[in-house]
N, C-alpha and C positions, 0 to 999 in steps of 0.2 A: 664211619666204618673203621677209622684208625683206632678209636677208643675200643671198639669190639675186638680188634686185632690184638691190642695190648692185653685185654681181658683174657682172650684165648691163650696167648703165649704164657702169661703169668699163671693162668689156671693149669695149663699143661705142666709147667715147671713144678707147681705145687704137688700135682698128682704124682709126677715122677719122683720127686724127693720123698713124698710119703711112702711110695712103694719101695724105693731103694733102702730107706732107713727101717722099713718094716713096721711103720706105725700107722699104716692105712687101716682105718677102722670106720665102721658105719655108726653114726649117731642117729638113731631113729627117733623121730618125733611121734607123739601119740597118734597122729593120723597115718603113720606108716611111711612118711616122707623122710627126707634127710635135711630138714630145715636147720639143724644144728651145724652141719658142715657148711651149708650155704651161708649161714650167718657169719661163721668164723672166717670163711674165705672172702665174703663180702667186705668185712671189716679190714682185711688185709689189702684188698684191691682198691677200695674206695679212695684212700689217700693218694694213690697213683693216678687215678682218673680225675679227681677234683681239680687239680691245677690246669688241666687241659680244657675245662669247661668255661664258657663265658661267665663273667661276674654276674651273680644273682644272689638274692636273699636265700634261695633254696638250693644253692650249689652242692652242699654236702648231701642233701637228700637226693638230688639228681645223680650224684656220683654213686651213692649206695644202690639206687634203683638200677642204674646201668650195670653195675657189677653183678647184682643179683640176677638181672635178665641174662647177662652173658654166661654166668655160671649155670643157670637153669637151661639155657639153650645148649650148652656143652653137655650137660647131663642127658638131655633128650637125644642129642646126636650120638652120644656114646651108647645109650641104650639101644638105639636103632642100629648102630654099627654092630653091636653084639648080637642083636636079633638076626641080622643079615650075615652073621658069622664072619665078619671082617671083609666081606666082598664088596664094600663100598668105600669111597673116599671119605674119611671122617671130616675133612675140611669142607667138603661139599655138603655133607649132612648138616654141619654146623651152620653153613650159609643158609640152607633151607630153613632151619629152625629160627635163625635171626630174621629172615624175611617174613616168616609166619608171625613172629612176635611183633614186628613193626607194622604189619598190615592193619589198616584202620578198621 
């Protein structure tokens, strides 16, 4: 859970900096998603996550997957928060999204 907390904090900082500098833009993939933004942020976050993971031949892959999952969960929580017009706790929505992603 600490790794996801790092992801959410860093992700929120990235969003705030993007908005403050005025460079927030949407990079749309052919399927209508935002895979370009997810990929860019995943590559920024993965090196912060990787040292916290146990030694493994696939540690870099695991770090990128955790970062992508955290970013996607944050996107889903943000979309739900907007849909609810801000009447929900975004941290709680994020936790719900993470629980859903971790469900077997």
